[in-house]
Structure formats: structure tokens, C-alpha cells
C-alpha positions as CSV (number, residue, x, y, z in Angstrom):
1,X,83.6,122.9,79.2
2,X,83.6,121.6,82.8
3,X,82.2,118.0,83.2
4,X,79.5,117.5,85.9
5,X,79.5,114.2,88.3
6,X,75.9,112.3,88.3
7,X,74.6,110.4,90.5
8,X,72.1,107.3,89.9
9,X,68.3,108.4,91.4
10,X,66.2,105.6,92.6
11,X,64.5,105.5,89.6
12,X,67.7,104.5,87.8
13,X,67.9,107.3,85.6
14,X,71.2,110.1,86.9
15,X,71.2,113.7,87.6
16,X,74.1,115.6,87.7
17,X,75.5,116.9,91.0
18,X,74.9,120.5,90.2
19,X,72.5,122.1,88.3
20,X,71.3,125.9,87.2
21,X,67.9,127.5,89.1
22,X,66.1,129.5,86.9
23,X,63.4,131.7,89.2
24,X,63.9,135.4,89.1
25,X,61.7,137.5,91.7
26,X,59.3,138.8,90.4
27,X,58.6,135.6,88.4
28,X,59.2,136.5,85.0
29,X,60.6,134.4,82.0
30,X,62.8,136.9,79.3
31,X,64.9,137.0,76.4
32,X,67.8,137.5,79.0
33,X,67.0,134.4,80.8
34,X,67.4,132.7,77.5
35,X,70.5,134.1,76.9
36,X,72.0,133.4,80.4
37,X,70.5,129.7,80.1
38,X,72.5,129.4,76.9
39,X,75.4,130.8,78.3
40,X,75.4,128.5,80.6
41,X,75.1,125.6,78.1
42,X,78.4,126.6,76.7
43,X,79.8,126.6,79.8
44,X,79.0,123.0,80.5
45,X,75.7,123.3,82.7
46,X,73.4,120.6,81.9
47,X,71.1,120.4,84.5
48,X,68.3,123.2,84.9
49,X,65.4,123.2,87.5
50,X,62.6,125.4,86.4
51,X,58.6,125.6,87.4
52,X,55.1,126.6,86.4
53,X,55.5,128.9,89.0
54,X,58.8,130.4,87.8
55,X,57.4,131.5,84.7
56,X,60.8,130.6,83.1
57,X,59.9,127.2,81.0
58,X,59.5,129.3,78.2
59,X,62.5,130.7,78.3
60,X,64.5,127.6,79.3
61,X,62.6,125.7,76.4
62,X,63.7,128.5,74.1
63,X,67.1,128.2,75.1
64,X,67.1,124.4,74.6
65,X,66.1,124.7,71.1
66,X,68.6,127.5,70.6
67,X,71.5,124.9,71.9
68,X,70.4,122.4,69.5
69,X,70.0,124.9,66.9
70,X,73.6,125.8,67.1
71,X,75.3,122.7,67.9
72,X,76.2,123.1,71.4
73,X,74.4,119.8,72.4
74,X,73.8,117.3,69.9
75,X,70.4,115.9,71.6
76,X,68.2,116.5,74.3
77,X,69.4,113.4,75.9
78,X,71.9,115.5,77.1
79,X,70.1,117.8,79.4
80,X,68.4,117.0,82.7
81,X,65.3,118.6,83.0
82,X,63.1,119.7,86.4
83,X,59.9,121.1,86.9
84,X,57.2,121.6,89.2
85,X,53.6,121.4,89.9
86,X,52.0,124.4,91.1
87,X,49.9,124.4,94.5
88,X,46.4,125.3,92.0
89,X,47.0,122.3,89.8
90,X,47.9,119.6,93.0
91,X,44.7,118.1,92.6
92,X,44.5,114.6,90.7
93,X,42.6,115.3,87.7
94,X,44.6,118.6,87.2
95,X,48.0,116.7,87.5
96,X,48.6,115.2,83.7
97,X,46.9,118.7,81.5
98,X,49.8,120.9,84.3
99,X,52.4,118.6,83.1
100,X,51.4,118.7,79.3
101,X,51.3,122.5,79.5
102,X,54.6,122.4,81.2
103,X,56.1,120.3,78.2
104,X,54.5,122.5,75.8
105,X,56.4,125.5,76.8
106,X,59.5,123.5,77.1
107,X,59.1,122.2,73.8
108,X,60.2,118.9,74.9
109,X,58.6,115.6,74.9
110,X,59.3,114.6,78.5
111,X,61.2,115.9,81.8
112,X,64.0,114.4,84.0
113,X,62.1,115.0,86.9
114,X,58.2,116.2,87.9
115,X,58.0,117.5,91.4
116,X,55.0,118.6,93.4
117,X,56.4,122.6,94.4
118,X,54.7,122.3,98.2
119,X,52.7,119.7,100.0
120,X,49.6,122.0,99.9
121,X,46.7,122.5,97.5
122,X,45.3,125.5,96.5
123,X,41.6,126.2,94.7
124,X,41.8,125.7,91.5
125,X,41.8,128.4,88.7
126,X,43.9,131.0,89.4
127,X,47.8,130.8,89.4
128,X,49.2,133.3,92.0
129,X,52.0,134.1,94.0
130,X,51.8,134.9,96.7
131,X,49.0,132.8,96.7
132,X,45.7,134.0,98.3
133,X,45.0,132.5,101.9
134,X,41.4,132.1,101.4
135,X,42.8,129.4,98.7
136,X,44.7,127.2,100.7
137,X,43.4,123.7,101.4
138,X,44.5,120.4,102.4
139,X,46.4,118.5,99.5
140,X,45.2,114.7,99.0
141,X,48.2,113.5,98.6
142,X,47.4,110.0,97.6
143,X,45.6,111.0,95.1
144,X,48.2,114.0,93.4
145,X,50.8,111.4,93.8
146,X,49.0,108.5,91.8
147,X,48.3,111.0,89.4
148,X,52.1,111.5,89.4
149,X,53.1,108.1,89.1
150,X,51.0,108.1,85.9
151,X,53.2,110.6,84.8
152,X,56.1,108.6,85.0
153,X,54.2,105.6,83.9
154,X,53.3,107.5,80.3
155,X,57.1,108.4,80.0
156,X,56.1,111.9,80.2
157,X,59.1,111.6,83.0
158,X,61.4,109.8,83.7
159,X,61.6,110.2,87.5
160,X,59.1,112.0,90.1
161,X,59.8,113.6,93.5
162,X,58.2,116.4,96.4
163,X,59.7,120.2,97.0
164,X,59.5,121.3,100.2
165,X,58.4,118.1,102.0
166,X,59.2,117.5,105.6
167,X,60.6,114.2,107.0
168,X,57.8,113.5,108.6
169,X,55.6,114.2,105.6
170,X,57.8,112.0,103.4
171,X,57.7,109.2,105.9
172,X,53.6,109.4,105.5
173,X,53.9,109.9,101.7
174,X,56.0,106.7,101.5
175,X,52.9,104.6,103.3
176,X,50.8,105.0,100.3
177,X,53.2,105.1,96.9
178,X,54.0,102.4,94.2
179,X,56.6,104.3,92.5
180,X,58.7,106.3,95.6
181,X,59.8,109.9,95.3
182,X,63.3,110.0,93.5
183,X,64.2,113.4,95.2
184,X,63.2,116.0,97.9
185,X,63.8,119.4,97.0
186,X,64.6,121.6,99.9
187,X,66.2,124.7,100.7
188,X,68.9,123.9,102.8
189,X,72.2,125.0,103.9
190,X,74.2,121.8,102.7
191,X,76.5,121.3,100.0
192,X,78.5,119.1,97.5
193,X,80.7,117.7,100.0
194,X,77.5,116.5,102.0
195,X,76.5,114.0,99.0
196,X,73.9,117.1,98.2
197,X,72.5,117.8,94.7
198,X,73.2,122.0,94.4
199,X,70.9,124.0,92.7
200,X,72.7,127.7,92.1
201,X,71.3,130.8,90.5
202,X,73.1,133.4,89.0
203,X,73.1,135.2,85.1
204,X,76.7,136.7,85.7
205,X,78.8,134.8,83.6
206,X,81.7,134.7,86.2
207,X,79.9,133.4,88.8
208,X,78.5,131.0,86.5
209,X,82.3,129.8,86.3
210,X,82.9,130.2,89.6
211,X,80.1,127.7,90.7
212,X,81.0,125.2,88.3
213,X,84.5,125.3,89.5
214,X,83.9,122.8,92.7
215,X,84.9,119.2,91.6
216,X,88.9,119.7,91.5
217,X,89.3,120.7,95.2
218,X,87.7,120.0,98.7
219,X,87.4,121.8,102.0
220,X,90.1,121.3,104.9
221,X,88.8,119.2,107.6
222,X,88.9,123.0,109.4
223,X,86.9,124.8,107.1
224,X,84.3,122.1,107.4
225,X,84.3,122.1,111.1
226,X,83.7,125.5,111.2
227,X,80.9,125.3,108.2
228,X,79.6,122.7,110.3
229,X,78.7,124.9,113.3
230,X,76.7,127.9,111.3
231,X,73.2,127.0,112.4
232,X,70.6,125.7,110.1
233,X,67.7,127.4,108.7
234,X,65.2,127.4,106.0
235,X,65.9,129.7,103.3
236,X,62.2,130.0,102.2
237,X,60.1,130.8,105.3
238,X,57.1,129.2,103.6
239,X,54.5,132.2,105.5
240,X,52.8,132.6,102.1
241,X,51.8,128.9,103.1
242,X,50.3,129.6,106.9
243,X,46.8,130.7,107.8
244,X,44.8,130.2,110.7
245,X,42.0,129.0,108.3
246,X,44.4,126.7,106.1
247,X,45.8,123.4,106.6
248,X,48.8,124.5,108.2
249,X,48.4,127.0,111.1
250,X,52.6,128.1,111.7
251,X,55.7,127.1,110.0
252,X,56.5,124.8,112.6
253,X,53.4,123.0,111.6
254,X,54.0,123.3,108.0
255,X,57.8,121.9,108.7
256,X,56.7,119.7,111.3
257,X,59.0,121.7,113.7
258,X,62.2,120.7,111.0
259,X,62.8,124.5,111.2
């Protein structure tokens, strides 16, 4: 079984440098997802990424329960579990209830990391992907982040962070925080050798093995130079969050020009 290196977050907790994503589009959980996650745990994966949007929280929770029952892990402490707050719950009074629902789905008492999924809110009450354009609205980031901080203070998550935030949006957030974000999860080209935590997603067993096999070798300097010349781009275009009547009128505005 492969041992994955870890880093220490600013919260003081450790995070494995490689994890497994669980998003399957169209978003849905299934027994197949549960089986794939269970096999990943057998192979040595200990870091799993889910989200309320993905609808795989229950599948992941069932895999964790089975892994404990089968003795693949001795305790929940061996795992690093991340989930994300969906935009329709990105309102100060809805953050805590959303996290409680996530924990029920996962059959867990706490998360290791809870992220704001996107820097935009939706009108509460709906849970749709892609979201209706007419439901897009600016996020009150100060109050939402305050609720995220309360989640950490209550011990419901060990660390908090954001996802798909531009550098500018992250800088603006840092002006109004008591607990700074531990993570900004984005879809980029950067890989392990750049010091970035990597989330891979394959339910094919051989590919799961290959994705774990990155810690006992390194790219040559020539290979690194060639890769660095590849043009970077955002893997997630965010078109679903752009609207002439919404808070972001273009992808450039969403990413603050960082595309």
C-alpha cells in the first residue's frame, strides 16, 4: 500500500498531497461510486474530495463505513475528507444547516476541510446544476465566511477554505477574516512537483494505482521545462455563473482577468 506524503495547513492539521475526487457528471451517487472509493482505500488513498453538488457524499460515507467494518482503516482519523458548500446555501444562516446535512450524508462527526464551492450565491431553496441564471446573486462573503469560521470553532470541520476564487477575491476575503482560508481549490495545470495538492479522479483500478505511483520518481529538468511551456487555462470555464443580470458579466470578471 502506498504511503502518501502530507503537508501541514495553516490550521495546524495535516493534509495528504494526493487525493481522489468523487464528481461524476451527470452528478449522481451510486453503488459503483461506493465500490470504487472502497477499492481506493484498499490501495492506499486516504484523502477524498466530495461536495453537496456532486451527490456523492452518501456514497463516500457508505464506503467509509464499509472500510471501517472490513478493517481497511482502524478509525475515521486515518482519512482526510473534504466537502463543499453549494451556492444556494451560501448565505450566513444556511451554512451551518448545510454542513450538518453533509455530515449526516457522510455519517461523520466532522470534516477535515469545508470549502465555499464558488464565490457566488444563488437564491436559497433550489439545488440545480447548472443553476438558473436568474437565481445568481452576489455573495455576502463577510457574513458567509463568518459562518464558515463558526463551523470550525464548533469542531464540525477542522479547516475551512474556498474554491474557484481568483487571487483578487482571495485577497479581498483576507481583509475581513478571523480565521484565514487554509485552501483555495482551483482547476489548474499545476502538479505535484509544483508543491500543489493534487486531486485525481478515476474509478478504473489500474489508473487509480498509476495515480498513486508518483512519489518515488521525478521529472527530468528537460521534461519540466517542456511542461512549463504548455499554456495554462481554467479547466472549469464558469459559464454557468456568468450572466448579464448576475454579479459576474463575463468569465474575465469572474476570474478577475486570471484566465
